[in-house]
FIZA-808390 format. One line per field, with one value per residue (C-alpha): residue number from 1; residue in three letters; chain; x, y, z. Coordinates in steps of 0.02 Angstrom, whole numbers, plus 50000, padded with zeros to 5 digits. Each point is the difference from the previous one (the first is absolute). Example, Ala and Ser with C-alpha at 12.3 -4.5 7.8 and 13.67 -1.06 7.14 Angstrom:
num	c(1/2)
residuo	c(Ala/Ser)
cadena	c(A/A)
px	c(50615/50069)
py	c(49775/50172)
pz	c(50390/49967)
This chain:
num	c(1/2/3/4/5/6/7/8/9/10/11/12/13/14/15/16/17/18/19/20/21/22/23/24/25/26/27/28/29/30/31/32/33/34/35/36/37/38/39/40/41/42/43/44/45/46/47/48/49/50/51/52/53/54/55/56/57/58/59/60/61/62/63/64/65/66/67/68/69/70/71/72/73/74/75/76/77/78/79/80/81/82/83/84/85/86/87/88/89/90/91/92/93/94/95/96/97/98/99/100/101/102/103/104/105/106/107/108/109/110/111/112/113/114/115/116/117/118/119/120/121/122/123/124/125/126/127/128/129/130/131/132/133/134/135/136/137/138/139/140/141/142/143/144/145/146/147/148/149/150/151/152/153/154/155/156/157/158/159/160/161/162/163/164/165/166/167/168/169/170/171/172/173/174/175/176/177/178/179/180/181/182/183/184/185/186/187/188/189/190/191/192/193/194/195/196/197/198/199/200/201/202/203/204/205/206/207/208/209/210/211/212/213/214/215/216/217/218/219/220/221/222/223/224/225/226/227/228/229/230/231/232/233/234/235/236/237/238/239/240/241/242/243/244/245/246/247/248/249/250/251/252/253/254/255/256/257/258/259/260/261/262/263/264/265/266/267/268/269/270/271/272/273/274/275/276/277/278/279/280/281/282/283/284/285/286/287/288/289/290/291/292/293/294/295/296/297/298/299/300/301/302/303/304/305/306/307/308/309/310/311/312/313/314/315/316/317/318/319/320/321/322/323/324/325/326/327/328/329/330/331/332/333/334/335/336/337/338/339/340/341/342/343/344/345/346/347/348/349/350/351/352/353/354/355/356/357/358/359/360/361/362/363/364/365/366/367/368/369/370/371/372/373/374/375/376/377/378/379/380/381)
residuo	c(Lys/Lys/Leu/Glu/Arg/Gln/Leu/Ala/Glu/Ala/Glu/Arg/Lys/Val/Val/Glu/Gly/Glu/Ala/Val/Arg/Arg/Arg/Leu/His/Asn/Thr/Ile/Gln/Glu/Leu/Lys/Gly/Asn/Ile/Arg/Val/Phe/Cys/Arg/Val/Arg/Pro/Ala/Ala/Glu/Gly/Glu/Gly/Ala/Glu/Ala/Ala/Pro/Gly/Arg/Pro/Val/Val/Ala/Tyr/Pro/Ala/Ala/Gly/Asp/Leu/Val/Gly/Arg/Gly/Leu/Glu/Leu/Cys/Gln/Pro/Gly/Gly/Gly/Ala/Gly/Lys/Gly/Glu/Arg/Asp/Ala/Gln/Ala/His/Ser/Phe/Gly/Phe/Asp/Lys/Val/Phe/Ala/Pro/Gly/Ala/Ser/Gln/Gly/Glu/Val/Phe/Glu/Glu/Ile/Ser/Gln/Leu/Val/Gln/Ser/Ala/Leu/Asp/Gly/Tyr/Lys/Val/Cys/Ile/Phe/Ala/Tyr/Gly/Gln/Thr/Gly/Ser/Gly/Lys/Thr/His/Thr/Met/Met/Gly/Ser/Gln/Gln/Glu/Pro/Gly/Met/Ile/Pro/Arg/Ala/Met/Asn/Gln/Val/Phe/Ala/Ala/Ala/Lys/Glu/Leu/Ala/Ala/Gln/Gly/Trp/Arg/Tyr/Glu/Met/Arg/Ala/Ala/Met/Leu/Glu/Ile/Tyr/Asn/Glu/Glu/Leu/Arg/Asp/Leu/Leu/Gly/Lys/Gly/Pro/Pro/Ala/Gly/Lys/Lys/His/Ala/Val/Ser/His/Asp/Asp/Lys/Gly/Gly/Thr/Thr/Val/Ser/His/Leu/Asp/Tyr/Val/Asp/Val/Ser/Gln/Pro/Glu/Arg/Val/Ala/Ala/Leu/Leu/Glu/Arg/Ala/Met/Arg/Gln/Arg/Ser/Val/Gly/Ala/Thr/Ala/Met/Asn/Asp/Gln/Ser/Ser/Arg/Ser/His/Met/Val/Phe/Gln/Leu/Gln/Ile/Glu/Gly/Ala/Asn/Ala/Glu/Thr/Gly/Gln/Lys/Ala/Lys/Gly/Leu/Leu/Asn/Leu/Ile/Asp/Leu/Ala/Gly/Ser/Glu/Arg/Leu/Ser/Arg/Ser/Ala/Val/Thr/Gly/Glu/Arg/Leu/Lys/Glu/Thr/Gln/Ala/Ile/Asn/Lys/Ser/Leu/Ala/Ala/Leu/Gly/Asp/Val/Ile/Ala/Ala/Leu/Gly/Asn/Lys/Glu/Ala/His/Val/Pro/Tyr/Arg/Asn/Ser/Lys/Leu/Thr/Tyr/Leu/Leu/Gln/Thr/Ser/Leu/Gly/Gly/Ala/Asn/Ser/Lys/Thr/Leu/Met/Phe/Val/Asn/Val/Ser/Pro/Ser/Ala/Glu/Ser/Ala/Gln/Glu/Thr/Leu/Cys/Ser/Leu/Arg/Phe/Ala/Ala/Lys/Val/Asn/Ala/Cys/Glu/Ile/Gly/Thr/Ala/Lys/Arg/Asn)
cadena	c(A/A/A/A/A/A/A/A/A/A/A/A/A/A/A/A/A/A/A/A/A/A/A/A/A/A/A/A/A/A/A/A/A/A/A/A/A/A/A/A/A/A/A/A/A/A/A/A/A/A/A/A/A/A/A/A/A/A/A/A/A/A/A/A/A/A/A/A/A/A/A/A/A/A/A/A/A/A/A/A/A/A/A/A/A/A/A/A/A/A/A/A/A/A/A/A/A/A/A/A/A/A/A/A/A/A/A/A/A/A/A/A/A/A/A/A/A/A/A/A/A/A/A/A/A/A/A/A/A/A/A/A/A/A/A/A/A/A/A/A/A/A/A/A/A/A/A/A/A/A/A/A/A/A/A/A/A/A/A/A/A/A/A/A/A/A/A/A/A/A/A/A/A/A/A/A/A/A/A/A/A/A/A/A/A/A/A/A/A/A/A/A/A/A/A/A/A/A/A/A/A/A/A/A/A/A/A/A/A/A/A/A/A/A/A/A/A/A/A/A/A/A/A/A/A/A/A/A/A/A/A/A/A/A/A/A/A/A/A/A/A/A/A/A/A/A/A/A/A/A/A/A/A/A/A/A/A/A/A/A/A/A/A/A/A/A/A/A/A/A/A/A/A/A/A/A/A/A/A/A/A/A/A/A/A/A/A/A/A/A/A/A/A/A/A/A/A/A/A/A/A/A/A/A/A/A/A/A/A/A/A/A/A/A/A/A/A/A/A/A/A/A/A/A/A/A/A/A/A/A/A/A/A/A/A/A/A/A/A/A/A/A/A/A/A/A/A/A/A/A/A/A/A/A/A/A/A/A/A/A/A/A/A/A/A/A/A/A/A/A/A/A/A/A/A/A/A/A/A/A/A)
px	c(44699/50020/50013/50120/50110/50004/50040/50143/50052/49992/50092/50147/50004/50015/50151/50081/49971/50086/50145/50022/49983/50136/50120/49973/50005/50165/50063/49959/50096/50159/49991/50002/50150/50023/50084/49901/50037/49872/50037/49888/50038/49902/49916/50109/49968/49945/50154/50107/50110/49963/50097/50185/50014/49864/49869/50080/49925/50115/49885/49934/49913/50021/49841/50031/50089/50019/50043/49828/49933/50167/50134/50048/50139/50094/50071/50138/50014/50158/50133/50043/49922/49943/50010/49852/49914/50169/50066/49859/50038/49852/50001/49874/49929/49874/49899/49853/49886/50008/49877/49986/49957/49814/49983/49871/50027/49867/50092/50163/49921/49920/50173/50060/49825/50049/50159/49881/49904/50154/50017/49825/50062/50144/50142/50122/49983/50103/49944/50119/49982/50191/50050/50071/49935/49836/49969/49833/50041/49884/49856/50031/49989/49877/49918/49859/49820/49934/50150/50041/50173/50059/49989/49818/49947/50102/49898/49834/50045/50056/49835/49902/50092/49979/49816/49985/50105/49898/49854/50119/50042/50157/50021/50140/50083/50101/50128/50079/50148/50087/50176/50130/50191/50075/50194/50002/49901/49815/49855/49819/49882/49834/50063/50082/50174/50119/50026/50127/50183/49939/49991/49907/50093/49973/50026/49950/49957/50042/49823/50015/49916/50055/49968/50038/49995/49887/49908/49818/49882/49833/49851/49921/49874/49873/50038/49940/50154/50121/49987/50003/50164/50083/49967/50073/50158/50033/49979/50144/50114/50163/50004/50118/50038/50142/50039/49912/49840/49929/49906/50129/49970/50152/49976/49942/49821/49947/49826/49979/49841/50012/49861/49945/49876/49911/49874/49915/49907/50159/50132/50104/50095/50090/50124/50047/50089/49964/50152/49956/50155/50011/50194/50082/50047/50177/50087/50167/50085/50059/49815/49913/50112/49974/50105/50009/49858/49933/50177/50004/49821/50045/50154/49903/49861/50131/50094/49843/49942/50161/49992/49820/50086/50141/49874/49896/50159/50065/49837/50002/50170/49966/50138/50044/49999/49864/50045/49832/50092/50056/49842/49856/49883/50073/50014/49820/49940/50121/49876/49888/50136/50096/49887/49934/49816/50044/49949/50062/49942/50095/49923/50133/49925/50069/49972/49995/50093/50161/50080/49970/50079/50143/49912/49865/50154/50060/49839/49971/50160/49987/49824/50062/50132/49861/49892/50143/50001/49905/49962/49939/49821/49903/49913/49829/50008)
py	c(51656/49825/49929/50141/49952/49816/50042/50097/49867/49873/50110/50014/49814/49971/50121/49922/49832/50047/50083/49832/49887/50097/49987/49807/49968/50092/49904/49837/50041/50051/49828/49916/50101/50160/49892/49835/49865/49877/49861/49935/49860/50001/49826/49892/50034/49852/49905/50081/49874/50035/49860/50010/49822/49855/50028/50168/50164/50148/50093/49920/50080/49952/49896/50024/50123/50189/50034/49917/50140/50098/49882/49903/49888/50011/49840/50027/49860/49899/50073/49856/49872/49847/50076/49981/50060/49982/50141/50116/50140/50065/50195/50051/50174/50083/50158/50105/49899/49877/49968/49826/49996/49970/50162/50123/50186/50035/49909/50081/50171/49965/49995/50174/50085/50069/50087/50083/50068/50073/50109/50069/50032/50109/49880/49980/49811/49913/49833/49906/49839/49933/49845/49924/50024/49895/49967/50090/50173/50084/49881/50051/50176/50028/49825/49983/50053/49822/50013/50185/50027/50105/50168/49999/49916/50126/50141/49917/49993/50177/50060/49882/50074/50183/49971/49917/50145/50138/49962/50059/50166/49943/50058/49941/50055/49859/50030/49861/49983/49854/49992/49883/50008/49926/50004/50116/50131/50043/49992/50050/49868/50114/50166/50079/50005/50143/50120/49975/50010/49980/49846/49958/50045/49945/50127/50003/50130/50027/49943/49822/50041/49926/50083/49930/50137/49987/49860/50001/49956/49952/50034/49825/50053/49897/49819/49971/50091/49885/49852/50095/50085/49839/49922/50150/49993/49808/50029/50132/49885/49944/49809/49896/49806/49907/49817/49997/50084/50066/50140/50062/50158/50105/50148/50033/50059/50117/50044/50135/50054/50172/50009/50158/49998/50137/49996/50153/49956/49950/50106/49841/49978/49845/49991/49832/49911/49843/49924/49842/49933/49856/49983/49945/49813/49955/49871/49936/50054/49820/49936/50128/50007/50182/50109/50184/50102/49858/49976/50189/49991/49855/50065/50162/49893/49896/50152/50092/49852/49972/50187/49966/49864/50117/50138/49880/49922/50169/50058/49842/50030/50178/50057/50186/49997/49907/49987/50069/50079/49833/49977/50091/49885/50020/50189/50007/49911/50075/50075/49849/49882/50076/50145/50021/49951/49856/49816/49877/49822/49890/49857/49880/49907/49826/49865/49825/49927/49898/50107/50151/49947/50095/50168/49951/49973/50173/50080/49920/50050/50176/49998/49922/50134/50131/49909/50006/50177/50123/50183/50122/50037/50084/50165/50050/50156)
pz	c(49385/50073/49818/49953/50144/49955/49810/50057/50122/49862/49869/50135/50022/49807/49988/50163/49916/49844/50085/50108/49832/49921/50151/50026/49813/49991/50158/49918/49833/50113/50084/49837/49941/49897/49863/49961/49873/49928/49880/49864/49896/49842/49924/49882/49809/49893/49962/50127/50117/50183/50079/50058/50006/49991/50124/50061/49943/49977/50122/50162/50149/50183/50062/50178/50121/50009/49818/49945/49871/50016/49938/49845/49952/49828/49937/49857/49884/49985/49885/49875/49895/50107/50161/50117/50165/50091/49899/50015/50126/50109/50065/50132/50009/50110/49964/50068/49892/49865/49872/49910/49818/50039/50092/49909/49971/50133/50130/49968/49999/50175/50064/49925/50034/50160/49923/49878/50133/50084/49829/50047/50183/49941/49965/49860/49935/49880/49940/49886/49883/49972/49915/49855/49817/49985/50183/50002/50063/49872/50036/50190/49983/49847/49973/49884/49974/50088/50133/50026/50080/50152/49905/49955/50166/50096/49905/50031/50194/50002/49915/50121/50163/49944/49966/50179/50085/49908/50123/50135/49915/49902/49823/49881/49841/49907/49855/49903/49892/49911/49948/49940/50025/49848/49976/50149/49911/50062/49886/50027/49964/50010/49939/49844/50089/50006/49860/49860/50071/50179/50124/50150/50156/50187/50142/50188/50109/50190/50052/49927/49824/49846/49832/49821/49877/49837/50083/49979/50154/49960/50111/50048/50134/49864/50016/49830/49933/50069/49896/49838/50077/50034/49837/49909/50105/49968/49816/50007/50097/49940/49967/49905/49964/50083/50004/50165/49959/49837/50088/50126/50087/49970/50116/50175/50001/50149/50038/50121/50080/50101/50131/50100/50125/50112/50129/50020/50163/50094/49912/49967/49840/49915/49861/49948/49830/49940/49884/49911/49903/49873/49983/49841/50006/50070/49879/49981/49841/49967/50000/49912/49851/49958/49893/49935/50073/50108/50070/50058/50070/50096/50075/50052/50083/50101/50048/50071/50087/50088/50048/50078/50095/50057/50058/50106/50076/50043/50074/50103/50061/50052/49896/49978/49820/49910/49798/49927/49868/49924/49899/49941/50081/50172/49980/49943/50164/50109/50123/49992/50037/50138/50045/50183/49944/49885/49997/49873/49951/49862/49909/49936/49853/49953/49877/50065/49835/50011/49858/50086/50178/49990/49969/50136/50128/49951/50029/50172/50054/49957/50084/50159/50010/49987/50135/50118/49993/50139/49970/50134/50046/49875/50049/49912/49888)
């Protein structure tokens, strides 16, 4: 009987400890901000000029002060022939975290792993990769077999955490979907798509749920299924060549993981959603040199990226009307961006090359506006 009492007391402490962990974990995330922005600079490619002027790199990092690890300076090359260092313009930016070219995928994921944990705890999480064409967004999100990106690493963490929580009585069901938004049309990357004459349609209910008609959700309770699904989805994604990138992603790719957990011993339930989004590359029409169908794609991409910025700004300004319907991307993510239980992180991916300095400046300015927004405290679902 004494051992039984000790066992019951130990089990009670485990349950209380898990409740405290969740509460403290969420407090830490709130202190960091419900919209956070990380910047990642990709390594310079072979033959790519990374100097704005002799001895002055396009991208530099502070060596001292409050912005160490959080700031960077973009130096724009001078405008005309023969112009040197005096004509180069410097712009300083500060974010929640800046990753220099030497940062590994593991180091980057370590910084976002706590947000992935929030999805298990019952929150809606959005993690975006934003930036110009060729800045390394898809590498950050998908990676390679040798260096997996944020999506496969997030899945591995979810499975590992669910296994640990099973010892405390938690059981999880997980379903995944992958879709792309191409020219403002939704496409299922894992299923057959809608019947002939039909289109995918997004709808939201009063409880904060989102449904996409004719979209296939796949049971991913077994980790070994995930790699094959990701590979299949990437083969179907829309890509095309532009003057800036011969394998440019021409669509926004959205990976969604629905997580439902229940603890029979305590009666607790949690319902989270993890959105991992590889945005299409932003690019100026004058530099991408696209025409015809590629021109139409670029216009649709730039319009939807501008709509995303407008939505985040409206949320940060606490405006009565938030223009979610201005793009399919923001309407799809409506409850995850501005819902009562949402958390958002944006990676701005940039190139260190002198040729891309203007695009890099545009990306950094966009990210700085996002970083200036503050959205209310998220509530666990």
